[in-house]
C-alpha positions as CSV (number, residue, x, y, z in Angstrom):
1,M,0.0,0.0,-0.1
2,K,2.9,2.4,0.8
3,T,4.5,1.5,-2.5
4,L,1.3,2.4,-4.2
5,K,1.1,5.6,-2.3
6,I,4.3,6.7,-3.4
7,F,3.7,5.8,-7.2
8,V,0.4,8.0,-7.0
9,L,2.2,10.9,-5.4
10,N,5.2,10.7,-7.8
11,T,2.8,10.4,-10.6
12,L,0.5,13.6,-9.4
13,I,3.7,15.4,-8.8
14,L,4.9,14.8,-12.4
15,L,1.4,15.3,-13.8
16,A,1.1,18.9,-12.2
17,S,4.7,20.0,-13.0
18,S,4.4,18.5,-16.5
19,I,1.0,20.4,-17.3
20,F,2.4,23.7,-15.9
21,L,5.6,23.3,-17.9
22,Q,3.7,22.3,-21.1
23,I,1.3,25.3,-20.8
24,I,4.5,27.4,-20.4
25,G,6.1,25.8,-23.4
26,M,3.0,26.2,-25.6
27,F,2.8,29.9,-25.1
28,F,6.7,30.0,-25.4
29,N,6.4,28.2,-28.9
30,I,3.6,30.5,-29.8
31,Y,5.9,33.5,-29.2
32,I,8.8,31.9,-31.0
33,S,6.7,31.0,-34.1
34,K,5.3,34.8,-34.2
35,T,8.7,36.1,-33.7
36,I,10.9,34.2,-36.1
37,G,8.2,33.0,-38.7
38,E,7.4,29.7,-40.3
39,E,10.3,29.2,-42.3
40,A,12.9,29.9,-39.5
41,I,10.8,27.4,-37.5
42,G,11.2,24.8,-40.2
43,L,15.1,25.3,-40.3
44,F,15.0,25.1,-36.4
45,S,13.3,21.8,-36.8
46,L,16.0,20.6,-38.9
47,V,18.7,21.9,-36.5
48,M,16.9,20.1,-33.6
49,S,16.9,16.9,-35.4
50,V,20.7,17.1,-35.5
51,Y,20.7,18.1,-31.7
52,M,18.5,15.2,-30.7
53,F,21.1,12.9,-32.4
54,G,23.7,14.3,-30.5
55,I,21.7,13.7,-27.2
56,T,21.1,10.1,-28.3
57,L,24.9,9.8,-28.9
58,A,25.8,11.3,-25.5
59,S,23.3,9.6,-23.3
60,A,21.6,6.5,-24.7
61,G,20.9,4.0,-22.3
62,I,22.4,5.6,-19.3
63,N,18.9,6.8,-17.9
64,I,17.8,3.3,-17.9
65,S,20.8,1.8,-16.8
66,A,20.7,4.3,-13.6
67,T,16.9,3.7,-12.9
68,R,16.9,-0.1,-13.2
69,I,20.3,-0.9,-11.3
70,V,19.5,1.7,-8.5
71,S,16.0,0.1,-8.1
72,E,17.4,-3.4,-8.1
73,E,20.0,-2.3,-5.3
74,L,17.4,-0.8,-3.2
75,A,14.8,-3.9,-3.8
76,C,17.8,-6.0,-2.2
77,N,18.1,-3.6,0.7
78,N,21.5,-2.3,-0.4
79,P,21.7,1.5,-0.2
80,I,25.7,1.6,-0.5
81,G,25.3,-0.5,-3.9
82,A,22.7,2.0,-5.0
83,K,25.1,4.9,-4.1
84,K,28.1,3.3,-6.0
85,A,25.8,2.4,-9.0
86,A,24.6,6.1,-9.1
87,Q,28.4,7.6,-9.1
88,K,29.4,5.0,-11.9
89,C,26.5,6.0,-14.0
90,I,27.2,9.8,-13.6
91,F,31.0,9.1,-14.4
92,L,30.2,7.1,-17.6
93,S,27.9,9.6,-18.7
94,F,30.5,12.1,-18.6
95,I,32.7,9.9,-20.7
96,F,29.8,9.3,-23.2
97,G,29.0,13.2,-23.4
98,I,32.6,14.1,-24.0
99,S,33.0,11.4,-26.8
100,A,29.8,12.5,-28.5
101,S,31.0,16.4,-28.3
102,L,34.3,15.3,-29.7
103,I,32.5,13.6,-32.7
104,F,30.3,16.5,-33.4
105,F,33.1,18.9,-33.3
106,A,35.2,16.6,-35.8
107,F,32.3,16.3,-38.3
108,S,30.9,19.9,-37.7
109,D,31.8,20.6,-41.4
110,F,30.1,17.6,-42.8
111,I,27.0,18.1,-40.6
112,T,26.7,21.8,-41.6
113,I,27.1,20.9,-45.5
114,K,25.4,17.6,-45.7
115,C,22.7,17.7,-43.1
116,L,21.7,21.2,-43.0
117,H,22.5,22.2,-46.5
118,N,24.6,25.0,-45.6
119,K,21.5,26.9,-44.5
120,I,23.3,27.8,-41.0
121,S,26.6,28.4,-39.5
122,K,28.7,25.5,-38.1
123,N,28.6,27.7,-34.9
124,V,25.5,26.1,-33.8
125,I,27.5,22.6,-33.8
126,Y,30.0,24.1,-31.7
127,L,27.3,25.0,-29.3
128,I,25.8,21.6,-29.4
129,C,29.0,20.2,-28.3
130,I,29.1,22.3,-25.2
131,A,25.8,21.1,-23.9
132,L,26.1,17.2,-24.7
133,P,28.2,16.2,-21.6
134,F,25.9,18.1,-19.4
135,I,22.9,16.7,-21.1
136,S,24.2,13.3,-20.6
137,M,25.0,13.7,-17.0
138,S,21.6,15.2,-16.3
139,S,20.0,12.1,-17.7
140,A,21.9,9.7,-15.2
141,V,21.1,11.8,-12.3
142,N,17.4,11.8,-13.4
143,G,17.5,8.1,-13.5
144,Y,18.8,8.0,-10.1
145,F,15.8,10.1,-8.7
146,T,13.4,8.0,-10.6
147,A,14.5,4.9,-9.2
148,V,14.6,6.4,-5.5
149,R,11.0,7.6,-6.0
150,R,11.9,11.2,-5.3
151,V,11.1,12.6,-8.9
152,Y,10.1,15.9,-7.6
153,K,13.5,16.8,-7.6
154,N,13.7,16.2,-11.3
155,A,10.7,18.4,-11.6
156,F,12.5,21.2,-9.7
157,A,15.1,21.0,-12.0
158,K,13.2,21.0,-15.1
159,F,11.3,24.1,-14.0
160,F,14.6,25.7,-13.3
161,E,15.9,24.8,-16.6
162,E,12.7,26.0,-18.5
163,F,12.7,29.4,-16.9
164,V,16.3,29.9,-17.9
165,K,15.8,28.8,-21.4
166,I,12.8,31.3,-21.8
167,F,14.6,34.2,-20.2
168,A,17.8,33.4,-22.3
169,T,15.6,33.0,-25.5
170,F,14.0,36.3,-25.1
171,V,17.1,38.3,-24.5
172,L,19.0,36.5,-27.3
173,L,16.0,36.9,-29.7
174,K,15.9,40.7,-29.1
175,S,19.7,40.8,-29.7
176,F,19.7,38.5,-32.9
177,M,16.6,39.4,-34.6
178,P,17.9,42.3,-36.7
179,N,19.9,39.6,-38.5
180,E,18.7,36.7,-41.0
181,I,16.7,33.7,-39.6
182,N,19.8,31.6,-39.3
183,Y,20.7,33.9,-36.6
184,A,17.3,33.3,-34.8
185,C,18.2,29.5,-34.8
186,Y,21.5,30.6,-33.4
187,A,19.9,32.5,-30.5
188,L,17.5,29.6,-29.9
189,I,20.1,26.8,-29.5
190,L,22.4,28.9,-27.5
191,A,19.7,29.7,-25.0
192,D,19.0,25.8,-24.8
193,V,22.7,25.4,-24.1
194,I,22.9,27.9,-21.2
195,S,19.8,26.4,-19.7
196,E,21.2,22.7,-20.0
197,V,24.3,23.5,-18.4
198,L,22.7,25.5,-15.4
199,S,20.0,23.0,-15.1
200,Y,22.8,20.2,-14.5
201,I,24.6,22.2,-11.9
202,Y,21.5,22.6,-9.8
203,L,20.6,19.0,-10.3
204,Y,24.0,17.9,-9.3
205,F,23.6,19.7,-5.9
206,L,20.2,18.1,-5.3
207,Y,21.9,14.7,-5.9
208,K,24.6,15.2,-3.7
209,F,22.5,16.4,-0.9
210,D,20.1,13.5,-1.4
211,K,22.7,10.9,-1.5
212,R,24.3,12.2,2.1
213,K,20.8,12.4,3.5
214,C,18.9,9.4,2.3
215,L,21.1,6.5,1.3
216,N,22.9,5.0,4.5
217,N,25.6,2.2,4.5
218,S,24.1,-1.3,4.8
219,R,25.4,-4.7,5.8
220,Y,25.9,-5.6,2.2
221,K,29.2,-5.4,0.3
222,D,30.1,-4.3,-3.3
223,I,30.1,-7.9,-4.4
224,D,29.5,-7.0,-8.3
225,S,31.0,-4.8,-10.8
226,Y,28.7,-1.9,-11.4
227,T,30.5,-0.9,-14.4
228,N,30.0,-4.3,-15.9
229,R,26.2,-4.2,-15.0
230,I,25.9,-0.6,-16.3
231,L,27.3,-1.5,-19.6
232,R,25.5,-4.7,-19.9
233,I,22.5,-2.6,-20.2
234,T,23.8,0.8,-21.8
235,I,25.7,-0.6,-24.5
236,P,23.0,-2.6,-26.2
237,V,20.5,0.5,-25.8
238,A,23.2,3.0,-26.8
239,L,24.0,0.9,-30.0
240,T,20.5,0.4,-31.1
241,S,19.7,3.9,-30.1
242,Y,22.4,5.4,-32.3
243,L,21.2,3.5,-35.2
244,R,17.5,4.7,-34.3
245,S,18.3,8.1,-33.9
246,G,20.6,8.2,-36.9
247,L,17.8,7.1,-39.0
248,S,15.4,9.3,-37.4
249,T,17.7,12.1,-38.1
250,I,18.1,11.0,-41.7
251,N,14.1,10.8,-41.9
252,Q,13.7,14.3,-40.7
253,L,16.3,15.8,-42.9
254,I,15.2,14.3,-46.1
255,I,11.6,15.4,-45.8
256,P,12.4,19.1,-47.0
257,T,14.5,17.6,-49.8
258,S,11.8,15.1,-50.8
259,L,9.0,17.8,-50.8
260,Q,11.3,19.9,-53.2
261,K,11.5,16.8,-55.5
262,S,7.6,17.0,-55.6
263,G,7.7,20.4,-57.0
264,M,7.9,22.9,-54.0
265,S,10.2,25.6,-53.5
266,S,12.9,25.3,-50.9
267,S,11.1,28.1,-48.8
268,N,7.6,26.5,-49.1
269,S,9.1,22.8,-48.2
270,L,10.5,24.5,-44.9
271,I,7.2,26.3,-44.2
272,S,5.1,23.1,-44.6
273,Y,7.5,21.1,-42.6
274,G,7.4,23.5,-40.0
275,I,3.5,23.7,-39.9
276,V,3.2,19.9,-39.3
277,N,6.3,19.2,-36.9
278,G,6.5,22.7,-35.4
279,M,3.0,23.5,-35.0
280,A,0.4,20.8,-35.6
281,M,2.4,18.1,-33.7
282,P,2.8,20.0,-30.5
283,I,-1.1,20.5,-30.3
284,I,-1.4,16.8,-30.9
285,M,1.2,15.8,-28.2
286,F,0.2,18.4,-25.8
287,P,-2.0,15.9,-23.8
288,V,0.7,13.2,-23.8
289,I,1.8,14.7,-20.6
290,L,-0.8,12.9,-18.8
291,I,0.8,9.8,-20.2
292,T,4.6,10.6,-19.8
293,S,4.0,11.7,-16.2
294,F,3.7,8.2,-15.2
295,S,5.2,6.3,-18.1
296,G,8.7,7.0,-16.9
297,L,7.8,5.7,-13.3
298,L,6.6,2.4,-14.7
299,I,10.3,1.3,-15.4
300,P,11.5,0.9,-11.8
301,E,8.1,-0.4,-10.7
302,F,8.0,-3.2,-13.3
303,S,11.6,-3.8,-12.8
304,R,11.2,-4.5,-9.1
305,Y,8.2,-6.8,-9.9
306,Y,10.3,-8.5,-12.8
307,V,13.2,-9.0,-10.4
308,G,10.8,-10.4,-7.8
309,K,9.2,-12.6,-10.3
310,K,5.7,-11.3,-9.3
311,Y,4.3,-12.1,-12.5
312,K,0.7,-11.9,-11.6
313,K,1.1,-8.2,-10.7
314,I,2.8,-7.7,-14.0
315,R,0.0,-9.0,-16.0
316,L,-2.7,-7.2,-14.0
317,F,-1.0,-3.9,-14.0
318,S,-0.2,-3.9,-17.5
319,F,-4.0,-4.6,-18.4
320,I,-5.2,-1.9,-16.2
321,I,-2.7,0.9,-17.3
322,L,-3.2,0.0,-20.9
323,A,-7.3,0.0,-20.6
324,C,-7.1,3.2,-19.0
325,T,-4.6,4.6,-21.5
326,F,-7.0,3.6,-24.6
327,I,-9.9,5.2,-23.0
328,F,-8.1,8.5,-22.3
329,S,-6.6,8.4,-25.7
330,I,-10.0,8.0,-27.3
331,L,-11.4,11.0,-25.6
332,V,-8.4,13.1,-26.6
333,S,-8.5,12.0,-30.2
334,L,-12.2,13.0,-30.4
335,F,-11.6,16.3,-28.7
336,M,-8.8,17.0,-31.0
337,F,-10.9,16.2,-34.2
338,I,-14.0,18.2,-33.0
339,F,-12.3,21.2,-31.6
340,A,-9.2,21.6,-34.0
341,D,-10.6,24.7,-35.6
342,N,-10.9,26.4,-32.0
343,L,-7.4,25.2,-30.9
344,C,-5.4,26.5,-33.8
345,T,-7.2,29.7,-33.8
346,A,-6.8,30.3,-30.1
347,I,-3.2,29.0,-30.2
348,Y,-1.7,30.4,-33.4
349,N,-4.7,32.3,-34.9
350,K,-4.1,30.4,-38.0
351,L,-7.2,28.1,-39.2
352,E,-5.1,26.4,-41.9
353,I,-3.4,24.3,-39.3
354,A,-6.5,23.0,-38.2
355,K,-6.9,20.5,-41.2
356,Y,-3.5,19.0,-40.2
357,V,-4.6,18.5,-36.5
358,R,-7.8,16.8,-37.6
359,I,-6.0,14.4,-40.0
360,L,-3.4,13.5,-37.3
361,S,-5.9,13.3,-34.5
362,P,-6.6,9.3,-34.9
363,L,-2.9,8.9,-34.4
364,V,-3.3,10.0,-30.8
365,I,-4.7,6.4,-29.8
366,V,-1.8,4.6,-31.4
367,M,0.9,7.1,-30.1
368,Y,-0.1,7.1,-26.5
369,L,-0.6,3.4,-26.2
370,D,2.8,2.9,-27.7
371,I,4.4,5.1,-25.1
372,I,3.0,3.1,-22.2
373,I,4.0,-0.2,-24.0
374,D,7.6,0.9,-24.6
375,S,8.0,1.9,-20.9
376,I,6.5,-1.5,-19.7
377,L,9.0,-3.2,-22.0
378,K,11.9,-1.4,-20.5
379,G,11.0,-2.5,-17.2
380,L,10.8,-6.1,-18.1
381,D,14.4,-5.9,-19.6
382,A,13.1,-5.6,-23.1
383,Q,14.8,-2.3,-23.8
384,V,16.9,-3.7,-26.8
385,S,13.6,-5.1,-28.5
386,V,12.2,-1.6,-28.0
387,M,14.9,0.0,-29.8
388,G,15.0,-2.6,-32.6
389,I,11.3,-2.0,-33.2
390,N,12.1,1.6,-33.5
391,I,14.9,1.0,-35.9
392,I,12.4,-0.9,-38.1
393,D,10.0,1.8,-37.8
394,C,12.6,4.5,-38.9
395,I,13.6,2.3,-41.9
396,I,10.0,1.9,-43.0
397,S,9.6,5.7,-42.7
398,I,12.4,6.8,-44.6
399,S,11.5,4.4,-47.4
400,F,8.1,5.7,-47.6
401,I,9.2,9.3,-47.4
402,Y,11.9,8.7,-50.0
403,F,9.7,7.0,-52.4
404,L,6.3,8.6,-51.8
405,V,6.8,12.0,-51.1
406,P,8.4,13.0,-54.4
407,T,5.3,11.6,-56.1
408,L,2.4,12.3,-53.8
409,G,3.9,15.7,-52.4
410,F,2.8,16.4,-48.8
411,S,0.0,14.0,-48.7
412,G,2.9,11.3,-49.1
413,Y,4.5,12.9,-46.0
414,I,1.2,12.5,-44.1
415,I,0.7,8.8,-45.1
416,S,4.4,8.2,-44.1
417,I,3.7,9.3,-40.6
418,F,0.5,7.1,-40.2
419,I,2.3,3.9,-41.5
420,S,5.3,4.6,-39.1
421,E,3.1,4.9,-36.1
422,L,1.2,1.8,-36.7
423,V,4.2,-0.3,-37.6
424,N,5.8,0.8,-34.2
425,F,2.5,0.2,-32.3
426,S,1.7,-3.2,-33.7
427,L,5.2,-4.6,-33.1
428,S,5.6,-3.2,-29.4
429,G,2.2,-4.7,-28.8
430,W,3.1,-8.0,-30.1
431,K,6.3,-8.1,-28.2
432,L,4.7,-7.2,-24.9
433,L,1.9,-9.8,-25.4
434,K,4.5,-12.5,-26.0
435,I,6.5,-11.6,-22.7
436,L,3.4,-11.7,-20.8
437,Q,2.3,-15.0,-22.2
438,T,5.5,-16.8,-21.0
439,M,5.1,-15.4,-17.4
440,K,3.6,-18.2,-15.3
C-alpha cells in the first residue's frame, strides 16, 4: 500500500509539473513562431533533428541503466550499492557526453554541409558540443531520482531549466532578430545550451545532498562490478539508439528535400515542414503529458516486480494501465478532431493548421498506447527489443518518405507518419503480449 501511495504521489507531482511546464512551453512556442516565422521554424526543426541525434549519442541507455540498477539495489536492501551504481552512471555519462562532443566537433563541416545544407553556420554545432556532456550527466541523475522515487527533484530541475531557457531566449532573440533567420536559430540553440548547463549544476547539488541524507550504508558489500552491469544495459541500448536516432535524423532531414522533388520550392518545403512538425504536432502531443507523467515511473516499478518474479502483478497492472490509456486516448482524439478549429485559432490564430490537427488526431490512440507499452517493456528488461522495433519503424518511414513524397507531395509525408506509427505500435504490442504469455 505504501508503494502504491508513493507511486501515485510521484505521478501527481509529475503530472502537475508537466501540465504547468507544457502550458508555459506552448505559449513560449507561440511567441517563437510569431517572432521568427514559419520558415525559421522549419530550419530550427532541422537543427533540432541533428541536436536530438547528439543527445542520443551522448546519453543513450544511461538513464535506463541508472533507474534499473539503483532500483534493483534498493529492492535488495543495499543502499551502498545504489550509491556506487549512481556514481558510476554519472561518471560513465560524462565519458559518453565528452565522446559525443568530440565526434560532433570533428564532423562539424560535414553536418553543416550535408545535413543542414549550408543553411546555418557551423557555430551552432559547436554550441551543441558544449551542451552534450551536461545533458548526458543530467540523464544519469534523473534516472537516480526516478529509481529512489523522489521525482519531484527532477521536476524542480526541469522548472529551473525551462525558466532559464525562456529568459535567455527572450534576451537573445531581441539581440539577434535584426539579422537573418539563421541567427534566430542560433539564438534558440544558445539559450537551450545555457539552460542545460545551469540545470545540470542545480540537479547535481540536489543529488549530492540527497545521497548524503537518504542513502546510508548497509550490511551488504559491493560484490558486483557496477561498471559491467551498467554497460550490459547501456551498450545494447546505446548501439540500437544510435542506429535508430541516426535513421530518425535522416528521416527528418530528407523530408524538405523530398518535398522539393515533388515540385515545392525550398522556402515552401521548410514552411510546410514547420507547420506540421513545429505547430500541428505540438497540439497533438500536448495531452501526452498525462501519459508521460507516469510512463517513466513504470520502468522502476515493473523492474522491481520482474526481479521479484511477481508475474501476476505484472499482468494485472499491464492490463489496467493499457485499458485506462486506451480510454483516455480515444477521448483526446475525439476532442482534437471536433475542436481543431478552435484550438488552432486560439493558439496560433491560423485556421489552416486545423486541417492537419484533424488529420493527425486518430494517431493519438496509437501514439499514446505505444508510449506506455515501451515503458513496460523497458521495465521487463526488453529495452533492446524496443530499440530494435524503433529501428524497423525508422527504416520503413525513410523508405516511404523517399519514394512516396516526391510522387504524392505533402500527402505522401502524412501517409508516412501514419504507417510509421502503426508499425511501431503493432510490433511493440506483439512483443509485450509475447512476454506476458511466457510469465507463469
